[in-house]
PDB file as gemmi writes it, atoms N, CA and C in Angstrom:
CRYST1    1.000    1.000    1.000  90.00  90.00  90.00 P 1                      
ATOM      1  N   MET A   1     -10.517 302.714  69.204  1.00  0.00           N  
ATOM      2  CA  MET A   1     -11.081 301.389  69.149  1.00  0.00           C  
ATOM      3  C   MET A   1     -10.882 300.733  70.516  1.00  0.00           C  
ATOM      4  N   ASN A   2     -11.943 300.209  71.068  1.00  0.00           N  
ATOM      5  CA  ASN A   2     -11.879 299.527  72.349  1.00  0.00           C  
ATOM      6  C   ASN A   2     -11.585 298.050  72.127  1.00  0.00           C  
ATOM      7  N   LYS A   3     -10.744 297.521  72.984  1.00  0.00           N  
ATOM      8  CA  LYS A   3     -10.440 296.096  72.928  1.00  0.00           C  
ATOM      9  C   LYS A   3     -10.855 295.471  74.241  1.00  0.00           C  
ATOM     10  N   LYS A   4     -11.321 294.266  74.171  1.00  0.00           N  
ATOM     11  CA  LYS A   4     -11.736 293.542  75.359  1.00  0.00           C  
ATOM     12  C   LYS A   4     -10.786 292.379  75.572  1.00  0.00           C  
ATOM     13  N   ILE A   5     -10.514 292.145  76.845  1.00  0.00           N  
ATOM     14  CA  ILE A   5      -9.679 291.013  77.223  1.00  0.00           C  
ATOM     15  C   ILE A   5     -10.545 290.080  78.056  1.00  0.00           C  
ATOM     16  N   ILE A   6     -10.525 288.841  77.712  1.00  0.00           N  
ATOM     17  CA  ILE A   6     -11.292 287.839  78.442  1.00  0.00           C  
ATOM     18  C   ILE A   6     -10.319 287.060  79.321  1.00  0.00           C  
ATOM     19  N   ILE A   7     -10.602 287.062  80.635  1.00  0.00           N  
ATOM     20  CA  ILE A   7      -9.752 286.329  81.571  1.00  0.00           C  
ATOM     21  C   ILE A   7     -10.631 285.438  82.445  1.00  0.00           C  
ATOM     22  N   SER A   8     -10.007 284.433  83.008  1.00  0.00           N  
ATOM     23  CA  SER A   8     -10.740 283.517  83.880  1.00  0.00           C  
ATOM     24  C   SER A   8     -10.791 284.095  85.300  1.00  0.00           C  
ATOM     25  N   LYS A   9     -11.609 283.471  86.154  1.00  0.00           N  
ATOM     26  CA  LYS A   9     -11.687 283.897  87.548  1.00  0.00           C  
ATOM     27  C   LYS A   9     -10.336 283.742  88.239  1.00  0.00           C  
ATOM     28  N   ASN A  10      -9.620 282.686  87.905  1.00  0.00           N  
ATOM     29  CA  ASN A  10      -8.307 282.440  88.500  1.00  0.00           C  
ATOM     30  C   ASN A  10      -7.331 283.554  88.114  1.00  0.00           C  
ATOM     31  N   GLN A  11      -7.320 283.932  86.837  1.00  0.00           N  
ATOM     32  CA  GLN A  11      -6.443 285.007  86.377  1.00  0.00           C  
ATOM     33  C   GLN A  11      -6.823 286.339  87.037  1.00  0.00           C  
ATOM     34  N   LEU A  12      -8.124 286.599  87.171  1.00  0.00           N  
ATOM     35  CA  LEU A  12      -8.584 287.811  87.832  1.00  0.00           C  
ATOM     36  C   LEU A  12      -8.111 287.836  89.288  1.00  0.00           C  
ATOM     37  N   GLY A  13      -8.207 286.703  89.954  1.00  0.00           N  
ATOM     38  CA  GLY A  13      -7.748 286.611  91.343  1.00  0.00           C  
ATOM     39  C   GLY A  13      -6.264 286.922  91.473  1.00  0.00           C  
ATOM     40  N   ILE A  14      -5.465 286.416  90.548  1.00  0.00           N  
ATOM     41  CA  ILE A  14      -4.018 286.674  90.569  1.00  0.00           C  
ATOM     42  C   ILE A  14      -3.735 288.158  90.350  1.00  0.00           C  
ATOM     43  N   ILE A  15      -4.427 288.770  89.402  1.00  0.00           N  
ATOM     44  CA  ILE A  15      -4.234 290.196  89.106  1.00  0.00           C  
ATOM     45  C   ILE A  15      -4.647 291.051  90.299  1.00  0.00           C  
ATOM     46  N   VAL A  16      -5.801 290.767  90.890  1.00  0.00           N  
ATOM     47  CA  VAL A  16      -6.286 291.531  92.041  1.00  0.00           C  
ATOM     48  C   VAL A  16      -5.330 291.386  93.217  1.00  0.00           C  
ATOM     49  N   GLU A  17      -4.852 290.167  93.458  1.00  0.00           N  
ATOM     50  CA  GLU A  17      -3.905 289.926  94.552  1.00  0.00           C  
ATOM     51  C   GLU A  17      -2.628 290.737  94.352  1.00  0.00           C  
ATOM     52  N   HIS A  18      -2.119 290.759  93.120  1.00  0.00           N  
ATOM     53  CA  HIS A  18      -0.902 291.511  92.816  1.00  0.00           C  
ATOM     54  C   HIS A  18      -1.121 293.014  93.017  1.00  0.00           C  
ATOM     55  N   LEU A  19      -2.247 293.533  92.536  1.00  0.00           N  
ATOM     56  CA  LEU A  19      -2.537 294.959  92.698  1.00  0.00           C  
ATOM     57  C   LEU A  19      -2.694 295.339  94.172  1.00  0.00           C  
ATOM     58  N   ASN A  20      -3.344 294.483  94.942  1.00  0.00           N  
ATOM     59  CA  ASN A  20      -3.500 294.751  96.373  1.00  0.00           C  
ATOM     60  C   ASN A  20      -2.156 294.767  97.081  1.00  0.00           C  
ATOM     61  N   GLU A  21      -1.264 293.842  96.710  1.00  0.00           N  
ATOM     62  CA  GLU A  21       0.059 293.789  97.335  1.00  0.00           C  
ATOM     63  C   GLU A  21       0.874 295.026  96.983  1.00  0.00           C  
ATOM     64  N   VAL A  22       0.835 295.449  95.722  1.00  0.00           N  
ATOM     65  CA  VAL A  22       1.578 296.637  95.293  1.00  0.00           C  
ATOM     66  C   VAL A  22       1.039 297.874  96.004  1.00  0.00           C  
ATOM     67  N   THR A  23      -0.279 297.994  96.112  1.00  0.00           N  
ATOM     68  CA  THR A  23      -0.890 299.143  96.785  1.00  0.00           C  
ATOM     69  C   THR A  23      -0.540 299.158  98.263  1.00  0.00           C  
ATOM     70  N   LEU A  24      -0.607 298.000  98.918  1.00  0.00           N  
ATOM     71  CA  LEU A  24      -0.247 297.892 100.330  1.00  0.00           C  
ATOM     72  C   LEU A  24       1.208 298.266 100.534  1.00  0.00           C  
ATOM     73  N   ARG A  25       2.097 297.742  99.678  1.00  0.00           N  
ATOM     74  CA  ARG A  25       3.528 298.007  99.800  1.00  0.00           C  
ATOM     75  C   ARG A  25       3.822 299.491  99.603  1.00  0.00           C  
ATOM     76  N   ALA A  26       3.231 300.110  98.584  1.00  0.00           N  
ATOM     77  CA  ALA A  26       3.469 301.531  98.314  1.00  0.00           C  
ATOM     78  C   ALA A  26       2.942 302.399  99.462  1.00  0.00           C  
ATOM     79  N   GLY A  27       1.780 302.053  99.989  1.00  0.00           N  
ATOM     80  CA  GLY A  27       1.235 302.803 101.120  1.00  0.00           C  
ATOM     81  C   GLY A  27       2.103 302.695 102.359  1.00  0.00           C  
ATOM     82  N   THR A  28       2.607 301.501 102.614  1.00  0.00           N  
ATOM     83  CA  THR A  28       3.484 301.286 103.767  1.00  0.00           C  
ATOM     84  C   THR A  28       4.797 302.031 103.587  1.00  0.00           C  
ATOM     85  N   VAL A  29       5.366 301.980 102.395  1.00  0.00           N  
ATOM     86  CA  VAL A  29       6.615 302.692 102.116  1.00  0.00           C  
ATOM     87  C   VAL A  29       6.410 304.192 102.313  1.00  0.00           C  
ATOM     88  N   ASN A  30       5.319 304.726 101.800  1.00  0.00           N  
ATOM     89  CA  ASN A  30       5.052 306.159 101.950  1.00  0.00           C  
ATOM     90  C   ASN A  30       4.877 306.559 103.408  1.00  0.00           C  
ATOM     91  N   LYS A  31       4.206 305.729 104.187  1.00  0.00           N  
ATOM     92  CA  LYS A  31       4.000 306.020 105.606  1.00  0.00           C  
ATOM     93  C   LYS A  31       5.333 306.035 106.358  1.00  0.00           C  
ATOM     94  N   ILE A  32       6.180 305.045 106.088  1.00  0.00           N  
ATOM     95  CA  ILE A  32       7.479 304.961 106.770  1.00  0.00           C  
ATOM     96  C   ILE A  32       8.402 306.096 106.330  1.00  0.00           C  
ATOM     97  N   THR A  33       8.449 306.404 105.031  1.00  0.00           N  
ATOM     98  CA  THR A  33       9.330 307.476 104.563  1.00  0.00           C  
ATOM     99  C   THR A  33       8.863 308.842 105.074  1.00  0.00           C  
ATOM    100  N   THR A  34       7.555 309.046 105.219  1.00  0.00           N  
ATOM    101  CA  THR A  34       7.063 310.296 105.804  1.00  0.00           C  
ATOM    102  C   THR A  34       7.557 310.429 107.235  1.00  0.00           C  
ATOM    103  N   ASP A  35       7.487 309.329 107.986  1.00  0.00           N  
ATOM    104  CA  ASP A  35       7.982 309.316 109.358  1.00  0.00           C  
ATOM    105  C   ASP A  35       9.493 309.588 109.388  1.00  0.00           C  
ATOM    106  N   LEU A  36      10.239 308.952 108.495  1.00  0.00           N  
ATOM    107  CA  LEU A  36      11.688 309.160 108.444  1.00  0.00           C  
ATOM    108  C   LEU A  36      12.023 310.605 108.082  1.00  0.00           C  
ATOM    109  N   ASN A  37      11.328 311.173 107.095  1.00  0.00           N  
ATOM    110  CA  ASN A  37      11.599 312.550 106.684  1.00  0.00           C  
ATOM    111  C   ASN A  37      11.311 313.555 107.795  1.00  0.00           C  
ATOM    112  N   MET A  38      10.291 313.287 108.588  1.00  0.00           N  
ATOM    113  CA  MET A  38       9.932 314.205 109.671  1.00  0.00           C  
ATOM    114  C   MET A  38      10.921 314.138 110.830  1.00  0.00           C  
ATOM    115  N   ASN A  39      11.503 312.969 111.090  1.00  0.00           N  
ATOM    116  CA  ASN A  39      12.271 312.771 112.316  1.00  0.00           C  
ATOM    117  C   ASN A  39      13.764 312.524 112.140  1.00  0.00           C  
ATOM    118  N   TYR A  40      14.207 312.200 110.941  1.00  0.00           N  
ATOM    119  CA  TYR A  40      15.606 311.817 110.741  1.00  0.00           C  
ATOM    120  C   TYR A  40      16.192 312.481 109.506  1.00  0.00           C  
ATOM    121  N   GLU A  41      17.516 312.520 109.474  1.00  0.00           N  
ATOM    122  CA  GLU A  41      18.235 313.022 108.317  1.00  0.00           C  
ATOM    123  C   GLU A  41      19.461 312.131 108.121  1.00  0.00           C  
ATOM    124  N   PRO A  42      19.677 311.614 106.909  1.00  0.00           N  
ATOM    125  CA  PRO A  42      20.855 310.768 106.685  1.00  0.00           C  
ATOM    126  C   PRO A  42      22.145 311.571 106.879  1.00  0.00           C  
ATOM    127  N   GLN A  43      23.123 310.951 107.495  1.00  0.00           N  
ATOM    128  CA  GLN A  43      24.422 311.573 107.755  1.00  0.00           C  
ATOM    129  C   GLN A  43      25.521 310.555 107.470  1.00  0.00           C  
ATOM    130  N   THR A  44      26.690 311.047 107.131  1.00  0.00           N  
ATOM    131  CA  THR A  44      27.864 310.181 107.046  1.00  0.00           C  
ATOM    132  C   THR A  44      28.642 310.355 108.342  1.00  0.00           C  
ATOM    133  N   VAL A  45      28.881 309.252 109.022  1.00  0.00           N  
ATOM    134  CA  VAL A  45      29.540 309.275 110.317  1.00  0.00           C  
ATOM    135  C   VAL A  45      30.918 308.633 110.169  1.00  0.00           C  
ATOM    136  N   THR A  46      31.944 309.288 110.716  1.00  0.00           N  
ATOM    137  CA  THR A  46      33.290 308.728 110.704  1.00  0.00           C  
ATOM    138  C   THR A  46      33.522 308.022 112.028  1.00  0.00           C  
ATOM    139  N   LYS A  47      33.885 306.743 111.935  1.00  0.00           N  
ATOM    140  CA  LYS A  47      34.116 305.941 113.132  1.00  0.00           C  
ATOM    141  C   LYS A  47      35.546 305.427 113.124  1.00  0.00           C  
ATOM    142  N   ARG A  48      36.098 305.272 114.308  1.00  0.00           N  
ATOM    143  CA  ARG A  48      37.437 304.716 114.441  1.00  0.00           C  
ATOM    144  C   ARG A  48      37.315 303.270 114.878  1.00  0.00           C  
ATOM    145  N   LYS A  49      37.992 302.406 114.142  1.00  0.00           N  
ATOM    146  CA  LYS A  49      37.936 300.979 114.458  1.00  0.00           C  
ATOM    147  C   LYS A  49      39.309 300.383 114.171  1.00  0.00           C  
ATOM    148  N   GLY A  50      39.956 299.864 115.207  1.00  0.00           N  
ATOM    149  CA  GLY A  50      41.259 299.226 115.027  1.00  0.00           C  
ATOM    150  C   GLY A  50      42.347 300.179 114.555  1.00  0.00           C  
ATOM    151  N   GLY A  51      42.294 301.427 114.988  1.00  0.00           N  
ATOM    152  CA  GLY A  51      43.307 302.398 114.605  1.00  0.00           C  
ATOM    153  C   GLY A  51      43.083 303.030 113.238  1.00  0.00           C  
ATOM    154  N   GLU A  52      42.001 302.660 112.561  1.00  0.00           N  
ATOM    155  CA  GLU A  52      41.690 303.243 111.258  1.00  0.00           C  
ATOM    156  C   GLU A  52      40.322 303.909 111.327  1.00  0.00           C  
ATOM    157  N   TYR A  53      40.134 304.858 110.419  1.00  0.00           N  
ATOM    158  CA  TYR A  53      38.870 305.580 110.358  1.00  0.00           C  
ATOM    159  C   TYR A  53      38.039 305.084 109.177  1.00  0.00           C  
ATOM    160  N   PHE A  54      36.770 304.875 109.429  1.00  0.00           N  
ATOM    161  CA  PHE A  54      35.843 304.403 108.408  1.00  0.00           C  
ATOM    162  C   PHE A  54      34.639 305.322 108.360  1.00  0.00           C  
ATOM    163  N   GLU A  55      34.147 305.562 107.159  1.00  0.00           N  
ATOM    164  CA  GLU A  55      32.904 306.312 107.015  1.00  0.00           C  
ATOM    165  C   GLU A  55      31.758 305.315 106.989  1.00  0.00           C  
ATOM    166  N   ASP A  56      30.734 305.645 107.723  1.00  0.00           N  
ATOM    167  CA  ASP A  56      29.586 304.749 107.838  1.00  0.00           C  
ATOM    168  C   ASP A  56      28.314 305.594 107.755  1.00  0.00           C  
ATOM    169  N   ALA A  57      27.237 304.964 107.361  1.00  0.00           N  
ATOM    170  CA  ALA A  57      25.957 305.660 107.300  1.00  0.00           C  
ATOM    171  C   ALA A  57      25.407 305.823 108.706  1.00  0.00           C  
ATOM    172  N   GLY A  58      24.930 306.991 108.988  1.00  0.00           N  
ATOM    173  CA  GLY A  58      24.304 307.278 110.264  1.00  0.00           C  
ATOM    174  C   GLY A  58      23.095 308.156 110.023  1.00  0.00           C  
ATOM    175  N   PHE A  59      22.384 308.449 111.081  1.00  0.00           N  
ATOM    176  CA  PHE A  59      21.168 309.239 110.956  1.00  0.00           C  
ATOM    177  C   PHE A  59      21.108 310.240 112.097  1.00  0.00           C  
ATOM    178  N   ARG A  60      20.837 311.491 111.754  1.00  0.00           N  
ATOM    179  CA  ARG A  60      20.683 312.546 112.759  1.00  0.00           C  
ATOM    180  C   ARG A  60      19.220 312.612 113.154  1.00  0.00           C  
ATOM    181  N   ILE A  61      18.978 312.568 114.447  1.00  0.00           N  
ATOM    182  CA  ILE A  61      17.625 312.695 114.971  1.00  0.00           C  
ATOM    183  C   ILE A  61      17.326 314.185 115.070  1.00  0.00           C  
ATOM    184  N   LYS A  62      16.312 314.647 114.338  1.00  0.00           N  
ATOM    185  CA  LYS A  62      16.021 316.072 114.251  1.00  0.00           C  
ATOM    186  C   LYS A  62      15.574 316.675 115.578  1.00  0.00           C  
ATOM    187  N   ALA A  63      14.955 315.894 116.434  1.00  0.00           N  
ATOM    188  CA  ALA A  63      14.414 316.422 117.685  1.00  0.00           C  
ATOM    189  C   ALA A  63      15.508 316.923 118.625  1.00  0.00           C  
ATOM    190  N   ASP A  64      16.629 316.219 118.693  1.00  0.00           N  
ATOM    191  CA  ASP A  64      17.675 316.615 119.638  1.00  0.00           C  
ATOM    192  C   ASP A  64      19.077 316.671 119.021  1.00  0.00           C  
ATOM    193  N   ASP A  65      19.179 316.577 117.717  1.00  0.00           N  
ATOM    194  CA  ASP A  65      20.460 316.642 116.981  1.00  0.00           C  
ATOM    195  C   ASP A  65      21.452 315.557 117.390  1.00  0.00           C  
ATOM    196  N   SER A  66      20.989 314.472 117.977  1.00  0.00           N  
ATOM    197  CA  SER A  66      21.885 313.358 118.293  1.00  0.00           C  
ATOM    198  C   SER A  66      21.990 312.440 117.081  1.00  0.00           C  
ATOM    199  N   LEU A  67      23.014 311.591 117.088  1.00  0.00           N  
ATOM    200  CA  LEU A  67      23.232 310.655 115.986  1.00  0.00           C  
ATOM    201  C   LEU A  67      22.854 309.252 116.412  1.00  0.00           C  
ATOM    202  N   THR A  68      22.361 308.486 115.472  1.00  0.00           N  
ATOM    203  CA  THR A  68      22.069 307.076 115.705  1.00  0.00           C  
ATOM    204  C   THR A  68      22.562 306.284 114.508  1.00  0.00           C  
ATOM    205  N   ASP A  69      22.775 305.007 114.711  1.00  0.00           N  
ATOM    206  CA  ASP A  69      23.236 304.158 113.608  1.00  0.00           C  
ATOM    207  C   ASP A  69      22.057 303.417 112.996  1.00  0.00           C  
ATOM    208  N   GLY A  70      22.331 302.716 111.907  1.00  0.00           N  
ATOM    209  CA  GLY A  70      21.288 301.999 111.182  1.00  0.00           C  
ATOM    210  C   GLY A  70      20.628 300.906 112.005  1.00  0.00           C  
ATOM    211  N   LYS A  71      21.414 300.212 112.840  1.00  0.00           N  
ATOM    212  CA  LYS A  71      20.851 299.128 113.651  1.00  0.00           C  
ATOM    213  C   LYS A  71      19.843 299.660 114.663  1.00  0.00           C  
ATOM    214  N   SER A  72      20.178 300.773 115.287  1.00  0.00           N  
ATOM    215  CA  SER A  72      19.257 301.361 116.270  1.00  0.00           C  
ATOM    216  C   SER A  72      17.992 301.871 115.590  1.00  0.00           C  
ATOM    217  N   LEU A  73      18.155 302.481 114.421  1.00  0.00           N  
ATOM    218  CA  LEU A  73      16.987 302.960 113.681  1.00  0.00           C  
ATOM    219  C   LEU A  73      16.112 301.791 113.250  1.00  0.00           C  
ATOM    220  N   LEU A  74      16.733 300.718 112.776  1.00  0.00           N  
ATOM    221  CA  LEU A  74      15.977 299.529 112.380  1.00  0.00           C  
ATOM    222  C   LEU A  74      15.238 298.928 113.570  1.00  0.00           C  
ATOM    223  N   ARG A  75      15.891 298.854 114.711  1.00  0.00           N  
ATOM    224  CA  ARG A  75      15.263 298.305 115.916  1.00  0.00           C  
ATOM    225  C   ARG A  75      14.048 299.156 116.323  1.00  0.00           C  
ATOM    226  N   TYR A  76      14.203 300.493 116.263  1.00  0.00           N  
ATOM    227  CA  TYR A  76      13.096 301.386 116.604  1.00  0.00           C  
ATOM    228  C   TYR A  76      11.931 301.218 115.624  1.00  0.00           C  
ATOM    229  N   LEU A  77      12.243 301.198 114.323  1.00  0.00           N  
ATOM    230  CA  LEU A  77      11.174 301.057 113.330  1.00  0.00           C  
ATOM    231  C   LEU A  77      10.513 299.687 113.417  1.00  0.00           C  
ATOM    232  N   SER A  78      11.273 298.654 113.783  1.00  0.00           N  
ATOM    233  CA  SER A  78      10.698 297.311 113.950  1.00  0.00           C  
ATOM    234  C   SER A  78       9.675 297.295 115.077  1.00  0.00           C  
ATOM    235  N   MET A  79       9.951 298.043 116.141  1.00  0.00           N  
ATOM    236  CA  MET A  79       8.985 298.113 117.246  1.00  0.00           C  
ATOM    237  C   MET A  79       7.777 298.969 116.858  1.00  0.00           C  
ATOM    238  N   LYS A  80       8.022 300.055 116.138  1.00  0.00           N  
ATOM    239  CA  LYS A  80       6.937 300.959 115.760  1.00  0.00           C  
ATOM    240  C   LYS A  80       6.026 300.341 114.707  1.00  0.00           C  
ATOM    241  N   TYR A  81       6.629 299.687 113.710  1.00  0.00           N  
ATOM    242  CA  TYR A  81       5.870 299.043 112.635  1.00  0.00           C  
ATOM    243  C   TYR A  81       6.021 297.534 112.787  1.00  0.00           C  
ATOM    244  N   ASP A  82       5.377 296.972 113.801  1.00  0.00           N  
ATOM    245  CA  ASP A  82       5.564 295.551 114.102  1.00  0.00           C  
ATOM    246  C   ASP A  82       4.901 294.620 113.089  1.00  0.00           C  
ATOM    247  N   ASP A  83       4.063 295.153 112.210  1.00  0.00           N  
ATOM    248  CA  ASP A  83       3.423 294.326 111.185  1.00  0.00           C  
ATOM    249  C   ASP A  83       4.256 294.251 109.905  1.00  0.00           C  
ATOM    250  N   VAL A  84       5.451 294.847 109.900  1.00  0.00           N  
ATOM    251  CA  VAL A  84       6.328 294.888 108.731  1.00  0.00           C  
ATOM    252  C   VAL A  84       7.603 294.131 109.064  1.00  0.00           C  
ATOM    253  N   GLY A  85       8.116 293.362 108.100  1.00  0.00           N  
ATOM    254  CA  GLY A  85       9.322 292.572 108.323  1.00  0.00           C  
ATOM    255  C   GLY A  85      10.598 293.400 108.312  1.00  0.00           C  
ATOM    256  N   ASP A  86      11.649 292.852 108.931  1.00  0.00           N  
ATOM    257  CA  ASP A  86      12.930 293.551 109.039  1.00  0.00           C  
ATOM    258  C   ASP A  86      13.602 293.775 107.687  1.00  0.00           C  
ATOM    259  N   GLU A  87      13.534 292.795 106.789  1.00  0.00           N  
ATOM    260  CA  GLU A  87      14.168 292.963 105.472  1.00  0.00           C  
ATOM    261  C   GLU A  87      13.499 294.098 104.695  1.00  0.00           C  
ATOM    262  N   PHE A  88      12.195 294.199 104.821  1.00  0.00           N  
ATOM    263  CA  PHE A  88      11.465 295.286 104.173  1.00  0.00           C  
ATOM    264  C   PHE A  88      11.901 296.631 104.751  1.00  0.00           C  
ATOM    265  N   LEU A  89      11.993 296.721 106.080  1.00  0.00           N  
ATOM    266  CA  LEU A  89      12.424 297.961 106.721  1.00  0.00           C  
ATOM    267  C   LEU A  89      13.854 298.323 106.337  1.00  0.00           C  
ATOM    268  N   LYS A  90      14.735 297.324 106.269  1.00  0.00           N  
ATOM    269  CA  LYS A  90      16.124 297.587 105.851  1.00  0.00           C  
ATOM    270  C   LYS A  90      16.162 298.202 104.457  1.00  0.00           C  
ATOM    271  N   GLN A  91      15.347 297.658 103.555  1.00  0.00           N  
ATOM    272  CA  GLN A  91      15.320 298.169 102.184  1.00  0.00           C  
ATOM    273  C   GLN A  91      14.754 299.584 102.140  1.00  0.00           C  
ATOM    274  N   VAL A  92      13.720 299.848 102.950  1.00  0.00           N  
ATOM    275  CA  VAL A  92      13.148 301.200 103.003  1.00  0.00           C  
ATOM    276  C   VAL A  92      14.193 302.190 103.512  1.00  0.00           C  
ATOM    277  N   ILE A  93      14.901 301.834 104.585  1.00  0.00           N  
ATOM    278  CA  ILE A  93      15.936 302.718 105.142  1.00  0.00           C  
ATOM    279  C   ILE A  93      17.046 302.941 104.122  1.00  0.00           C  
ATOM    280  N   ARG A  94      17.485 301.873 103.475  1.00  0.00           N  
ATOM    281  CA  ARG A  94      18.558 301.975 102.478  1.00  0.00           C  
ATOM    282  C   ARG A  94      18.150 302.874 101.314  1.00  0.00           C  
ATOM    283  N   ASP A  95      16.966 302.642 100.771  1.00  0.00           N  
ATOM    284  CA  ASP A  95      16.505 303.448  99.637  1.00  0.00           C  
ATOM    285  C   ASP A  95      16.207 304.887 100.054  1.00  0.00           C  
ATOM    286  N   TRP A  96      15.673 305.072 101.254  1.00  0.00           N  
ATOM    287  CA  TRP A  96      15.385 306.421 101.740  1.00  0.00           C  
ATOM    288  C   TRP A  96      16.682 307.217 101.905  1.00  0.00           C  
ATOM    289  N   SER A  97      17.695 306.603 102.489  1.00  0.00           N  
ATOM    290  CA  SER A  97      18.952 307.326 102.696  1.00  0.00           C  
ATOM    291  C   SER A  97      19.667 307.602 101.373  1.00  0.00           C  
ATOM    292  N   ASP A  98      19.426 306.767 100.350  1.00  0.00           N  
ATOM    293  CA  ASP A  98      19.999 307.001  99.016  1.00  0.00           C  
ATOM    294  C   ASP A  98      19.100 307.884  98.154  1.00  0.00           C  
ATOM    295  N   ASP A  99      17.959 308.314  98.686  1.00  0.00           N  
ATOM    296  CA  ASP A  99      16.970 309.123  97.971  1.00  0.00           C  
ATOM    297  C   ASP A  99      16.522 308.432  96.679  1.00  0.00           C  
ATOM    298  N   ALA A 100      16.230 307.127  96.805  1.00  0.00           N  
ATOM    299  CA  ALA A 100      15.888 306.319  95.632  1.00  0.00           C  
ATOM    300  C   ALA A 100      14.424 305.876  95.598  1.00  0.00           C  
ATOM    301  N   ILE A 101      13.593 306.392  96.475  1.00  0.00           N  
ATOM    302  CA  ILE A 101      12.187 305.990  96.512  1.00  0.00           C  
ATOM    303  C   ILE A 101      11.374 306.962  95.664  1.00  0.00           C  
ATOM    304  N   GLU A 102      10.647 306.409  94.687  1.00  0.00           N  
ATOM    305  CA  GLU A 102       9.775 307.213  93.841  1.00  0.00           C  
ATOM    306  C   GLU A 102       8.396 306.572  93.801  1.00  0.00           C  
ATOM    307  N   ASP A 103       7.389 307.340  94.089  1.00  0.00           N  
ATOM    308  CA  ASP A 103       5.992 306.884  94.064  1.00  0.00           C  
ATOM    309  C   ASP A 103       5.767 305.665  94.948  1.00  0.00           C  
ATOM    310  N   GLY A 104       6.460 305.593  96.068  1.00  0.00           N  
ATOM    311  CA  GLY A 104       6.287 304.486  96.999  1.00  0.00           C  
ATOM    312  C   GLY A 104       6.917 303.185  96.554  1.00  0.00           C  
ATOM    313  N   MET A 105       7.764 303.239  95.532  1.00  0.00           N  
ATOM    314  CA  MET A 105       8.385 302.015  95.017  1.00  0.00           C  
ATOM    315  C   MET A 105       9.845 301.938  95.450  1.00  0.00           C  
ATOM    316  N   LEU A 106      10.235 300.754  95.930  1.00  0.00           N  
ATOM    317  CA  LEU A 106      11.618 300.514  96.345  1.00  0.00           C  
ATOM    318  C   LEU A 106      12.446 300.061  95.141  1.00  0.00           C  
ATOM    319  N   THR A 107      13.773 300.105  95.294  1.00  0.00           N  
ATOM    320  CA  THR A 107      14.635 299.680  94.193  1.00  0.00           C  
ATOM    321  C   THR A 107      14.690 298.160  94.070  1.00  0.00           C  
ATOM    322  N   THR A 108      14.380 297.449  95.144  1.00  0.00           N  
ATOM    323  CA  THR A 108      14.376 295.995  95.135  1.00  0.00           C  
ATOM    324  C   THR A 108      13.012 295.522  95.623  1.00  0.00           C  
ATOM    325  N   LYS A 109      12.479 294.513  94.959  1.00  0.00           N  
ATOM    326  CA  LYS A 109      11.165 293.998  95.373  1.00  0.00           C  
ATOM    327  C   LYS A 109      11.339 293.138  96.618  1.00  0.00           C  
ATOM    328  N   VAL A 110      10.797 293.619  97.699  1.00  0.00           N  
ATOM    329  CA  VAL A 110      10.826 292.909  98.976  1.00  0.00           C  
ATOM    330  C   VAL A 110       9.405 292.862  99.504  1.00  0.00           C  
ATOM    331  N   SER A 111       8.993 291.704  99.966  1.00  0.00           N  
ATOM    332  CA  SER A 111       7.646 291.569 100.505  1.00  0.00           C  
ATOM    333  C   SER A 111       7.529 292.320 101.829  1.00  0.00           C  
ATOM    334  N   VAL A 112       6.360 292.839 102.102  1.00  0.00           N  
ATOM    335  CA  VAL A 112       6.129 293.574 103.340  1.00  0.00           C  
ATOM    336  C   VAL A 112       6.351 292.680 104.552  1.00  0.00           C  
ATOM    337  N   GLU A 113       6.061 291.394 104.414  1.00  0.00           N  
ATOM    338  CA  GLU A 113       6.182 290.477 105.539  1.00  0.00           C  
ATOM    339  C   GLU A 113       7.605 290.001 105.787  1.00  0.00           C  
ATOM    340  N   GLU A 114       8.523 290.210 104.857  1.00  0.00           N  
ATOM    341  CA  GLU A 114       9.898 289.703 105.030  1.00  0.00           C  
ATOM    342  C   GLU A 114      10.640 290.503 106.053  1.00  0.00           C  
TER     343      GLU A 114                                                      
END                                                                             
């Protein structure tokens, strides 16, 4: 049995806007994670600070096996993807390193512009 839903132009506009935003966000996430998978690998880095050792998240650059930290990776991605906000990139990096991205969806809803 087919059912019909009647909506107003305003409701249609809201639905279309939401779908466009979700599609844009998923496409952007997929593009960035593809770039990250090709060029980087998450690593745990031990750092010494104040006479104590701390484990911190780091990233191995596949091209030359050097290590970089999250701030440097964020700065690089901010320059490469200048149309995307820093908070969005931070969430992509965090979810990518935790292997939590599925179907282009992040664990936290963050706008592409943030």
